[in-house]
C-alpha positions in Angstrom: 0.0 0.0 0.0 1.2 3.5 -0.8 -0.2 6.6 0.8 -0.4 9.6 -1.5 1.3 12.7 -0.1 -1.5 14.8 -1.5 -4.0 12.7 0.5 -2.0 13.3 3.7 -1.8 17.0 3.0 -5.6 17.1 2.4 -6.3 15.3 5.7 -4.0 17.6 7.7 -5.3 20.8 6.2 -7.3 23.3 8.3 -6.8 25.8 11.1 -6.1 23.3 13.9 -3.1 21.8 12.2 -1.9 25.2 11.0 -1.8 26.3 14.7 -0.1 23.1 15.9 2.5 23.5 13.2 3.1 27.1 14.0 3.4 26.3 17.7 5.8 23.4 17.2 8.0 25.5 14.9 7.9 28.5 17.3 9.2 26.3 20.1 11.6 24.5 17.8 10.0 21.1 18.7 10.2 18.2 16.3 6.5 17.1 16.3 4.3 14.4 14.8 0.7 13.2 14.7 0.9 9.6 15.7 -0.9 6.3 16.6 -4.6 5.9 16.1 -5.1 9.2 14.2 -2.7 8.1 11.5 -4.1 4.5 11.4 -7.7 5.9 11.0 -6.4 8.4 8.4 -5.1 5.5 6.3 -8.3 3.5 6.8 -10.4 6.5 5.8 -12.1 6.4 9.2 -13.3 9.6 10.9 -11.4 10.7 14.0 -11.8 13.7 16.2 -9.1 12.7 18.6 -5.6 13.8 17.6 -2.4 12.4 19.3 0.7 14.6 19.0 4.2 13.5 20.0 7.1 16.0 20.2 10.7 15.5 21.0 10.7 17.7 24.1 8.0 19.0 26.3 4.5 18.0 25.3 3.1 20.2 28.0 4.8 23.2 26.6 3.6 22.5 23.1 0.0 22.0 24.4 0.1 25.3 26.3 1.4 27.2 23.2 -1.4 25.6 21.1 -4.1 26.5 23.7 -2.8 30.1 23.8 -3.0 30.5 20.0 -6.5 28.9 19.9 -7.8 31.5 22.4 -10.4 31.5 25.1 -12.5 28.7 23.5 -9.7 26.2 24.1 -9.7 24.2 27.3 -6.2 23.2 28.5 -5.3 20.6 31.1 -2.0 19.0 31.9 -0.8 16.0 34.0 2.7 16.7 35.2 3.3 13.3 36.6 2.7 11.7 33.2 4.2 14.5 31.1 1.0 14.7 29.1 -1.4 17.5 28.3 -4.8 17.9 26.6 -6.4 20.7 24.6 -10.1 20.6 23.8 -11.4 22.9 21.1 -15.0 22.7 19.9 -15.5 18.9 19.1 -11.8 18.2 18.7 -9.6 16.7 21.5 -5.8 16.8 21.1 -3.5 14.9 23.4 0.2 16.0 23.6 3.1 14.0 25.0 6.9 14.2 24.8 8.6 11.3 23.0 9.6 8.7 25.5 11.0 5.3 26.1 9.6 2.8 28.7 10.7 -0.1 30.9 8.5 -2.2 33.0 8.4 -4.0 36.4 6.8 -7.5 36.1 4.1 -6.8 38.7 2.7 -3.6 37.0 1.7 -2.4 33.6 2.7 1.2 34.7 6.0 1.9 32.9 9.1 3.6 34.1 9.3 6.5 31.7 12.3 8.4 30.3 12.7 11.1 27.7 13.4 9.6 24.3 13.5 10.0 20.5 10.7 9.4 18.0 12.0 5.9 17.4 11.9 5.2 21.1 8.3 6.3 21.1 7.3 4.2 18.1 9.1 1.2 19.7 6.8 1.3 22.7 3.6 1.2 20.6 1.4 -1.9 20.8 0.9 -2.7 17.1 2.5 -1.9 13.8 -0.7 -0.2 12.6 -0.4 2.1 15.6 3.3 2.7 15.2 3.2 5.2 12.3 3.7 9.0 12.6 3.3 12.0 10.3 5.6 15.0 10.7 3.8 18.3 11.2 6.7 20.7 11.2 6.6 23.0 8.2 9.9 21.8 6.7 8.8 18.1 6.6 5.0 18.6 6.8 3.1 15.4 5.8 6.1 13.1 5.8 5.1 9.6 6.9 7.4 7.7 9.3 6.6 4.0 9.2 9.6 1.9 10.6 7.6 -1.3 11.2 5.6 -1.4 7.9 2.3 -0.5 9.4 1.0 0.5 6.0 1.7 -3.0 4.7 0.0 -4.6 7.7 -3.1 -2.5 7.1 -3.0 -3.6 3.4 -2.8 -7.2 4.7 -5.5 -6.7 7.4 -3.0 -7.9 10.0 -2.5 -7.1 13.7 1.1 -7.7 14.9 3.4 -6.1 17.4 6.3 -4.0 16.3 8.8 -5.8 18.6 8.9 -9.2 20.3 5.2 -10.0 21.1 6.1 -11.9 24.3 7.8 -8.8 25.7 5.0 -6.5 24.4 2.3 -8.5 26.1 4.2 -9.3 29.3 5.0 -5.6 29.8 1.4 -4.5 29.3 -1.1 -7.4 29.2 -3.9 -5.1 28.3 -2.5 -5.1 24.8 -3.7 -8.7 24.4 -7.3 -7.5 24.8 -6.5 -4.5 22.5 -5.3 -6.9 19.8 -8.5 -8.8 19.9 -10.5 -5.6 20.1 -8.8 -4.1 17.0 -9.2 -7.4 15.1 -13.0 -7.3 15.9 -13.6 -3.6 15.2 -11.5 -3.5 12.0 -12.1 -7.0 10.6 -8.4 -7.8 10.8 -6.5 -11.0 11.4 -4.1 -11.5 14.3 -0.6 -12.6 13.1 0.3 -16.1 14.1 3.3 -15.2 16.2 1.3 -12.5 17.9 -1.7 -14.8 18.5 0.6 -17.5 20.0 2.2 -15.0 22.3 -1.3 -14.0 23.6 -1.9 -17.7 24.4 1.5 -17.9 26.3 1.0 -14.7 28.2 -2.8 -15.0 29.0 -2.3 -15.4 32.7 -0.6 -12.0 32.8 -4.1 -10.5 32.4 -4.4 -10.9 36.2 -2.4 -7.6 36.8 -4.9 -5.6 34.8 -7.8 -3.9 36.6 -11.3 -5.1 36.0 -12.3 -1.6 34.9 -9.7 -1.6 32.0 -10.8 -5.1 31.0 -14.5 -4.1 30.9 -13.6 -1.0 28.9 -12.1 -3.3 26.2 -15.0 -5.7 26.4 -17.4 -2.9 25.9 -15.7 -1.9 22.7 -15.8 -5.5 21.5 -19.5 -5.8 22.3 -20.2 -2.6 20.4 -18.4 -3.8 17.3 -20.4 -4.7 14.1 -19.8 -8.5 14.8 -18.9 -8.9 18.4 -18.8 -12.7 18.1 -15.4 -12.4 16.4 -13.9 -10.9 19.6 -15.4 -13.5 21.9 -14.3 -16.4 19.7 -10.8 -15.0 19.8 -10.9 -14.5 23.5 -12.0 -18.2 23.8 -9.3 -19.4 21.5 -6.5 -17.6 23.3 -7.7 -18.8 26.7 -8.4 -15.3 28.0 -12.1 -15.8 28.2 -11.8 -18.6 30.7 -9.9 -16.2 33.0 -12.1 -13.1 32.6 -15.5 -14.5 32.0 -15.7 -18.2 33.0 -19.5 -18.3 33.1 -19.5 -17.7 29.4 -17.0 -20.6 28.8 -19.3 -22.9 30.9 -21.9 -22.6 28.1 -19.5 -24.2 25.6 -19.8 -27.8 24.5 -22.4 -30.4 23.4 -23.3 -33.4 25.6 -25.0 -36.4 24.1 -27.1 -39.1 25.9 -29.1 -41.9 24.2 -28.2 -40.4 20.9 -29.7 -37.0 21.8 -27.5 -33.9 22.0 -28.2 -30.3 22.8 -26.9 -27.2 20.9 -23.7 -25.5 21.9 -25.0 -22.7 24.1 -21.8 -20.7 23.7 -22.1 -20.6 19.9 -25.8 -19.9 20.3 -25.2 -16.9 22.7 -22.7 -15.4 20.2 -25.2 -15.8 17.4 -27.9 -14.0 19.5 -25.4 -11.2 20.2 -24.6 -10.8 16.5 -28.3 -10.9 15.6 -29.1 -8.2 18.2 -26.2 -6.1 17.0 -27.9 -5.8 13.6 -30.9 -4.0 15.3 -29.5 -2.0 18.2 -26.3 -0.3 19.4 -27.5 -0.2 23.0 -24.5 -1.4 25.0 -26.4 -2.9 28.0 -29.0 -4.6 25.8 -26.0 -6.3 24.0 -24.6 -7.3 27.4 -28.1 -8.8 28.2 -27.6 -11.0 25.1 -24.4 -12.3 26.5 -26.0 -13.1 29.9 -29.4 -14.4 28.7 -28.6 -18.1 28.9 -25.9 -17.9 31.6 -28.0 -20.1 33.9 -28.2 -23.1 31.5 -25.2 -25.1 32.7 -26.6 -25.1 36.2 -30.1 -26.2 35.2 -29.2 -28.8 32.5 -31.0 -32.1 33.0 -31.7 -35.1 30.8 -35.2 -36.5 30.8 -35.9 -39.8 29.1 -39.1 -38.4 27.6 -38.2 -34.8 26.9 -34.5 -35.1 26.2 -32.3 -32.2 27.4 -34.0 -29.5 29.5 -33.0 -26.2 31.0 -36.0 -25.5 33.1 -35.8 -22.3 35.1 -32.5 -21.2 33.5 -33.8 -17.7 33.2 -34.3 -17.4 36.9 -31.1 -19.1 37.8 -29.3 -16.8 35.4 -30.9 -13.8 37.0 -29.7 -14.9 40.5 -26.1 -15.4 39.2 -25.8 -11.8 37.8 -25.1 -9.9 41.0 -22.0 -11.9 42.0 -20.8 -11.8 38.4 -21.2 -8.0 38.3 -19.4 -7.7 41.6 -16.4 -9.7 40.4 -16.2 -8.1 37.0 -16.7 -4.6 38.5 -19.7 -4.0 36.3 -22.1 -1.3 37.7 -24.2 -2.4 40.6 -27.0 0.1 39.8 -29.9 0.3 37.4 -27.8 -1.5 34.7 -27.8 -4.6 36.9 -31.5 -4.4 37.5 -32.1 -3.8 33.8 -30.2 -7.0 32.8 -31.7 -9.0 35.7 -35.2 -8.1 34.3 -34.3 -9.0 30.7 -32.7 -12.3 31.6 -35.6 -13.3 33.9 -38.2 -12.4 31.3 -36.6 -13.5 28.1 -38.5 -16.8 27.8 -41.9 -15.1 28.2 -42.4 -13.6 24.7 -41.0 -16.8 23.1 -43.7 -18.8 25.0 -46.3 -16.4 23.8 -45.1 -16.6 20.2 -45.3 -20.4 20.4 -48.9 -20.4 21.7 -52.2 -18.7 21.4 -51.7 -15.1 22.7 -54.2 -14.2 25.5 -54.9 -10.7 26.6 -54.1 -11.7 30.2 -50.6 -13.0 29.3 -49.9 -9.8 27.3 -51.0 -7.6 30.2 -48.8 -9.4 32.6 -45.8 -9.2 30.3 -46.4 -5.4 29.8 -46.7 -5.0 33.6 -43.5 -7.0 34.4 -41.4 -5.5 31.6 -42.5 -1.9 31.9 -40.6 0.5 29.8 -38.1 -2.2 28.8 -40.7 -4.2 26.8 -39.3 -3.0 23.4 -35.7 -4.0 24.4 -37.0 -7.4 25.6 -38.8 -8.0 22.3 -35.6 -7.2 20.4 -33.6 -9.6 22.6 -36.2 -12.4 22.1 -36.3 -12.0 18.3 -32.5 -12.2 18.2 -32.8 -15.4 20.3 -34.4 -17.2 17.4 -31.4 -19.1 16.0 -32.9 -22.3 14.7 -31.3 -24.0 11.7 -34.8 -24.7 10.5 -35.9 -21.8 8.3 -39.6 -22.7 8.6 -39.4 -22.6 12.4 -37.6 -19.2 12.3 -40.2 -17.9 9.9 -43.1 -19.1 12.0 -41.6 -17.6 15.2 -41.0 -14.2 13.6 -44.5 -14.1 12.2 -45.9 -14.9 15.7 -43.7 -12.2 17.2 -45.4 -9.7 14.9 -48.7 -10.8 16.3 -47.3 -10.4 19.9 -46.1 -6.9 19.1 -49.4 -6.0 17.6 -51.2 -7.3 20.6 -48.8 -5.5 23.0 -49.6 -2.2 21.2 -53.4 -2.8 21.3 -53.5 -3.8 25.0 -51.2 -0.9 26.0 -53.4 1.6 24.2 -56.6 0.1 25.7 -55.6 -0.8 29.2 -52.5 1.3 30.1 -50.9 -1.4 32.1 -47.2 -0.6 31.4 -45.7 0.4 34.8 -49.2 0.8 36.2 -49.9 1.1 39.9 -53.2 -0.3 41.2 -55.8 2.6 41.4 -56.3 1.8 45.1 -53.1 1.6 47.1 -52.4 -0.1 50.4 -52.8 3.0 52.6 -56.3 3.6 51.1 -57.2 -0.1 51.8 -56.1 0.3 55.4 -58.2 3.5 55.8 -61.3 2.0 54.1 -61.5 -1.1 56.2 -59.6 0.1 59.4 -56.9 -2.6 58.9 -53.4 -2.6 60.2 -50.4 -2.9 57.8 -49.8 -6.6 57.1 -50.6 -9.7 55.0 -54.3 -9.0 54.5 -53.7 -5.6 53.0 -51.0 -7.0 50.7 -53.4 -9.7 49.5 -56.2 -7.3 48.8 -53.8 -5.0 46.8 -52.5 -8.0 44.8 -56.1 -9.1 44.1 -56.9 -5.8 42.5 -53.7 -5.9 40.4 -54.4 -9.5 39.3 -58.0 -8.6 38.4 -56.8 -5.8 36.2 -54.1 -7.9 34.5 -56.6 -10.8 34.0 -59.0 -8.4 32.4 -61.8 -8.9 35.0 -61.9 -5.1 35.6 -60.6 -2.1 33.8 -57.7 -0.1 35.2 -59.9 2.5 36.8 -60.7 3.6 40.4 -64.4 3.0 40.3 -64.1 -0.5 39.0 -61.3 -1.3 41.4 -63.4 0.0 44.3 -66.5 -2.0 43.4 -64.3 -5.1 43.0 -62.7 -4.5 46.4 -66.0 -4.1 48.2 -67.3 -7.3 46.7 -64.1 -9.2 47.6 -64.0 -8.0 51.2 -67.7 -8.9 51.6 -67.0 -12.4 50.4 -64.1 -12.7 52.8 -66.0 -11.2 55.7 -63.6 -8.3 56.2 
């Protein structure tokens, strides 16, 4: 691959680069745009984040750029790291002085010294990220590519610029980054690089869960996230960072009857869902939806393999998984718990005659997440039988239509019974307790079953009749 000089000049045109160039030349600092910005420029991908390396003080260069941009520019520096940042409108520019790094085995935080451009490129994770373009006026637009990153982009290849064992041992997060880039860009991981990930997989233990989750999120948000999870599984990393997902892998056969590989199925559901939504936590729900199957798997002589109650078992497993993986223990957890626990309900409706009562209960239980639940359940149809898929998708259309009709008519999404527990206590002079809870539930069930409309008068009449029958 050759990169036309005129193309580089066109991409580096505009007032921002003019100011960075003028600032670098005024301070007599040899300066380059580097890393991901250059990679994305080659790949014709949009990028608003610009990384600048200079041989000297990155903080001084950033301050000069901010001064020239004026009051609209926001400047911040991090003295301990020798880095600085300038934000201007929707552009973010990171500045750092060229450096060389060495590592202690127990930490991914390097010992940093001032260095040359070559030192800085040597420390980069992959050849496709180890390219630089000079932005000083005298050499403006000159590409520096010592590790043939252009060639690797042309070959769709991810490999490290230096010895991959040292690269990954020094900073094990780079193993996840290799898989993430392969997933996002549709690239292949070079054989030597892949084998080094396998050898160094246990080094991932020194990486914080937060950094691991950040990379997993980027994989999950890729066009085909299954690629990343298959690579994680093949390298042995997945068993370390997400063993519950690995537990889904495999097919067991008894009396000539086998079940599907639930790991492959889960990745297929995730890919299906990725075609219809870019919601991160809905995609996470796809990963978790069958997580309870290994613990509920049973073989029945009449029914074959069963996974009864796997949705509830999976829901119960989520909190401990979230705690270990440092996923957010807030409304995100509750959202995924809800989707995992309910994901079999719409499928059951689609496979049977749809009753108004069942639709009302689904609407009540799913609340505002009903649309996300339906997307998940439609993605969950992965049968190899095209007629079965066609039938289920047709039935799902009927369920969706029924959901819309019932919601418009009965307003049961997130509804609260029109008579609450306090009113019941006052009406019948009852203390707080079981009887009040039973009466309140009876009203809710009567509405969901279609016995009475979701209105105060109807609920009051029903309650008076019920208490009379119970002698309250």
